[in-house]
N, C-alpha and C positions, 0 to 999 in steps of 0.2 A: 226308212228303208235304205239300204245301201245302193249305190250305183257304182259302176266301175269304169275305169278308163281303158284305152286300147292297150293290149300287150305290146311291149317293145319288140322290135324286129330282131329277135334273137333265135328264131326258129322254134321257140318253146310256146306252149299254150298254157292257160291257167290250169285246166285239167284237174287231175287228182292232186297235184301239188297244192292247189288252192283249197281244195275241199276235203281232202283225205279220202280214204277208201270208201266206196259206196256213197259218195256225196256227203259224207259227214263233215261237220264244221272243222276248219283248221284248228289244231291245238298245238301248243309248243312243247307238250310233254307226253304225248300219247303213244310213243313207240313201244313200250312194254305192256300196254294194256290191250286186252282182247276186246273190250267194249268201252262205251262212253260212261261218264259219271251218271249216277242217279239224278233224277230231276231235282230232288231236294238238295243234293250237294251242289248241283249246278247253280241253283238259285242262291244258295248261301255263298258260293265262291265268287260269283260275278261281281266285278267292280267297275266295269266299263261305263256304267250309267253315271258314275261320279268322277272317275279318273280320266274321262275323255278330255277334260280341259288341259291335260298334260300333253296332248297330241303335238302341238307345235314344238314343244321342247324335246319330245322323243324323236321327232324328225330331225331337229337340229343336231342332237347327239348322234343320230344314225348317220348323218352325212360325215360327221367327224370320224366316226368309227369306220366308215367305208374308206376314208382316206388312209386311216391307219392300216387297214387290211391291204390296201394298195402298196403302201410303203413296205409292208411285210411280204410283198410279192405273192399275196394270196388272191389278188385281183389283178387282171392285166388292164392295159389302157382302155380297151373297148368296154370291158366289164365295169370299170369305175365310171366311165362316162355314162353308160346306160343306167347304172345304179343311181348316180347323182341326179340324172335327168328324171328318172322315175320318182325319186324322193321329192324332187321339186314339183312334179305333177301331182303327187299325192297331197303335198302341202297346199297347193293351189285348190285342189278339190275339197280338202278339209275346210280351208278358209271360206270357200264359197258355199259350203254346205252340200256339195255334190257327192261327197263321200262321207258317210257317217257310220258309226259303229252300230252293230245289231246286238240283240240280246244273246245271240249265239257266240259272240266274241266275249271271251272271258274277261279281258282287260284291254287297255289301250294298246299295249304292246302287240297282242294277238291281232287286234283289228288292223293295225298299221302293217304288220307283216303280211296279213291277208291281202291288203291293198297292193303291197309291193309284189307279191307273188302273182296276183292277178295280172299285173303289168309285165312282169319279167319271167314268169315261170320258174324253172329250177334256179336260175341265177339269183332270184330274190331270196332264196333260202341260204345263200352264202353269207349274207350279212349277219347271221346269227353266230358265226364263228367267233370265239374269244369273248363272248359276253353272255350275260344271264339277265333274266328279268330282275334279279336281285340288285345288280349294279346299275341296270337301266333305271329302275324306279327311284333309287337313291339319288341318281344324277338328275333325272327329270324333275323331281320334287324340289331339289336345291335350285335348279334353273328357274322353275316357276316362282319359287318363294323369293328369290333374290330380286326378280323383276317386280313381284307384287309388293314387296317391302318398300321399294322406291315409290310406288303409287301411293301407298299409305303415308309415307313420309311427306310426299308432295302436298296432299290434302291436309295433313296435320300442320304443316308450316303455314298453309293458307288460313287455317283457323287461328293460329297464333298471330298472324299479321292482322287479322280482323280484330282480335282482342287488343293488340298494341294500338291500333287506331282509336279504339274506344278509350283506352287508358290515356292516350295523348290528349283527348278532348277533356278529360276529367282529372288532370294532374292536380289541380287546385280545388277540386270539389271535395269538401269534407263529408265524411260518412262515419257512421258508428262502426268501429271495429269490434268484433265479437269474439268471445270465447264461451264455450258451452251454450252457444246461441243466445248469450246475454250480452248486453252492452258492456264494453270493456274500456276502450280508449278511442278517441277520435283518430281517424286515419284518412289518408287521401283515397278517394274511390278508385283513382287510377292505380294506386298501390295494390289495392285489393284485386283488381283485374289482372295486373301483372303477375300476381302470385300464380294464377292459372297458366300464364305463359311460361313461367319457369318450369312448371311441372311438365308441360308438353315439350319444352326444349329438352328436358331429360329423356323423354320418350324417344325423340328423334335421335338423340345421342346414343341411346340404347340400341336403336335399330341399326345405326351406322356401325356400332361396335359389334353387334350381332353379325353383320355382313362380313366382317373380317374373319370370323370363325366359320361362317357358312361357306366361304369361298374355297371349298375343297371338292375336287372332282372324284367321284367313286368309279367312273368308267374304267374298266380294265381289271377290276377286282373279281369279276366273274361271279360265280355263285358264292364263294367265300375264300378261295385259295389262290386267286390270281389265274394266270393262264400260261400254258407251255408255248403258246404262240408268241412271236416276237412283236408284241404290242408296244405302244408308246404312250403310257398314261400321262406323262408330263406334257407331251405335245398336244394330246387331246384336251387336257386341262386348259392350256393356253389358248387353244382355238375356241373353246367354249366360254372364255372370259373368267375362268377361275384363277385364283392366285397360285394354286399348287394342286398336285395330285395326292391321293391317299398315301399314307405311310404304312398302313396295316390293312390287308385285304379283308380280314374278318371284321374289323371295326368299321371299314368302309360300308359294308352292306347292312350292318346291324345298328349303326349309329343313327339315332333320331333325336339326339340332343338339339340339333338345329331346329327341329320342328317344335319340340317342347319349349325351347328358349324363345322362339318366336311367339308361341302362345302365351308365355309369361309377359313378354313385351306388349302383346295385344291386350292381355288382361289388365295390365297397368294403365294402358291408354284408356281402356274401358272404365277403370276406377276413376281416373282423372276426368273423363267426360261425365261420369255420374256425379262427381262433386260439383262440377260446373253446372250440370243440369239441375241439381238440387238447389243451387243458389238462384238460378233463373226462376225456378218454380216459386221460391220464397219471395224473390224481388218483385214478381208479378202478382203476388197475392194482394188482396185488398188491405190486409193488415200491414204489409210493407208499402206497397204502391210505389216502389222505386223505379220500376221499368214498365214500359208499355210495349208489347210485342206488335210487330207488323202483322197485318191480317194474313199475309202470305205464309207466315210461320206460326199460326195458331189455328185452333179448330173450335167449333161450337158444340152445343149440346142438342141432342135430338128432342129434348123435352123442355129445357130451360132456355128461352131465347136470349137471355142476358149474358150467357156464359161466353168467356173467351179463355180457352184452356191452353196451357203451355205444354202441348203434347210432345214437342221435340225434346224438351228437358226431361220429361217423364220417360220417354222412350230411350233416351240416352242412359238414364238410370237403369231401366229394365234390361237393355242390351248388355250392360256390364256383367250381369249375372250369367248370361249366355257365354260370354267370353271367358269368365272364370271357370265355368263348367267345362269348356273345351280343354282348358289346361289341365284340370284335375282328372278329366277322363283319360287323356293321353298318358299322363304320369301313371295312372293306375294300370293302364295297358302295358307300359314299359317295365314296370317295377320287378316282375318275376321272370323275364324272358331269358332263357339261356342263349349263349352265342351259338350260331351266328344269325342267320335269317330265320324268322318264324312267321307264319302266315298271320299271326296277330298284328303284324306291322301294316297289314292292309288297313287297319283302323287309324292310321296316322293322317290320312289325307282329308277325310270329311271334316274333322274339326279345324284343320288348317284352312281348308277352302272356305268353310263357314265363317271363320274369324276374319279372313280377308274381306269376304263379301259384306259382313256386318260392319266393319270399319269403313269400307268405301261407300256405304249408304248412310251411316250415321254422321260421319264427319262433315260432309257437305251441308247436311241439314242444320247441324249445330253452327257451322260457319255462317250460313244464311241468317239464322236467328240472331246471332251476335251482331252481324254487320248491319242489320236493319232495325234492331231494337232501339227504342227511344228512352234515354235515361231522364227521369224527372228530377232534374238537378236540385230544384228548390226543396222538394220533399226529402231527398237524401240528405241534403245539408241541414235541414231543420231537425233531423233525427240524430245528428252527430253528438250533441251535448246531452241527450237524454240518458237517464239511468245513472246520473252522477259520474259520467265517463271522464270528467276532468279530475277525479279524486287522486289519481296517481300523480298528476302534475302538482297538486297541492302537497302531497307527501314529499315529492322531490324538491319543492320550494323549501320545505322545512329542512331537508337534508343539506341544501346549500347554505342554510343558516346555522349549520353545525349540529342539528338534532340527529341522533342515531336513527337509522331507518326503522328499526323495530319500534322506537317511540313515536316516530312520525306516522307509521302505519296505524298504530293504536289511536293516535290523536285524530287522524282523518277518519278512521272508522267510527269514532265517537261523533264526529261532525256529521257524517252521513246518517248515523242512527237518529240524531236530533232532527235532521231534515226529513227523514221518513216519518218520524213521529208527528212533526208539525206540517207535513205536506208542503215543504219548501224546497227550492233548488239551492245549490251551493251559493250562487251569487245573491240570493235573497236574504241571507243571514246578516243581521246587523253587526256592526263593529263590536258592540258591547257583548252580544251573544257569542261572537267568535272568541273573544277573550275569556268569557265565562266557561266555554267548552274546553279551551286550552290556552294558557298564556302565550304560547308560541305563535298563535294566530294574531297577527297584527294587520291593520287595514291594507297594507300593500300586498296581502295575499291575493287581492282581487286582480293584480297584474297578471296572474297565471290562469285566471278563469276565462280564458279566451280560446276558442277552438282553433282559430288561425294561428295564435301563438303556440298552442300545443303541437300543431303540425310542424311549424317552422323549427320548434325546439328539438324535434327528433331528426337531427341532421347527421347522426352517425352513419357510417357506411351501411347500406341496406335498409335504412330507416324510411319512414313515411313522409319526411319533409319533401315538399314539392321539388326542391332542387335535386334531391336524391332520386326522386321518381323520374325526373327528366334524364338523369344520368343512366338509370336503368334502361330507359327507352333507347337512348343513344348506343348503349352496349348491345342491346338485343337485336336491333335492326340488322347489323352486318352478320350476326350469327344466324338469324333466320334466312337471310339471303344466301349464305353459304350452304345451309342445310337444304334449301330449295334447289339450288344449283346441283348439289349432289343427287337429289332425288330425281330430277328431270334429265340428268346426264349432260 
């Protein structure tokens, strides 16, 4: 339920200005209507139950707009002081929960104007000059999302830092690298972990790049055509921390590219979290047994007492579908809209809010899982040579001896086929049998049948050699520090 502050000492009372004729709720659009909307329309139209989180940003923009009206000589000194004081009071009441929206408030803008009019009477109605809910909401949502994106980036870099810490511990831990989920070649387990870090680093870079395009202020565009009042869009933009003001008033109120683009970035983060979550699920399975989860980041079964379930990884996978759905839903809403503003755009906020909330709950849980998990190094290393994963090294050994790779590939394929038939590993084939399979195989081929040697040999830039993995870590640390600094301001 709402509560109200004391009216400012302006000689006005809340009266009919706050409530409308006959005590009806304040509306920002009712002048030409003889009666209120039908209950069904009111229920469909109301958005204050979800857009109330924009209240701090709407108040921030309102103070900037009040100063613009003052510079345009539409408010005098006393009126500006009373207006700014009342807006501060409303902000304090909102923050403390003393003022909240009610179901009679159509949206956050109506609720806050009601609060202002309750305090200032007629003076409170002056703030509406030169602006519309169309440019207000476009500005508020950008303000909210620019702040939220930094929160997301901060926790995303914290996850990356946790992954880098794990990678640093396992630079020289051999692991089976896989394609098609089949053993392929030995790799450094640290190299595998860092692959996820690079994906998340792109996500943060994408958010930073998004912010550059989102830093456009729509306030002053009005409903769609700008204003005949002497407003100052560039001044407002600078005061609110935007890089620039709108260039086209129609585009300013109808553009939701910034919301859709954020949702794409959020969906990509979700996809990357899902891939990491899937690997954690695999690594903690009995079939792999590479990782043991800390009890704080696992759950049990209500019927099977032995179970330890990787719920965080599974929920990360599941939440990715939710994030992808938010993106596709908004794109479907936007695709057929004529310019300029249409009420369909009310549907932009819930998917954006939900995506922010989803990421801010999933990311810390994944970070905690990664930071506390125990890698079972011996088991990971023991699996590295399984599945004839050194076969490529044997083929490259033949290439260094002058054998064309096509021929080398066929020769090693025949060697693997013999091993499969005789249930033998590559290193268990006798010298005589090697020569019988292909004369190119001489006894010194055994020099390349070493996991450690296979890792060290892949020392090209970006490769899995431990030296290159350490190089990656050295390059990533300052990048992550810079990204975190940007995020936290």
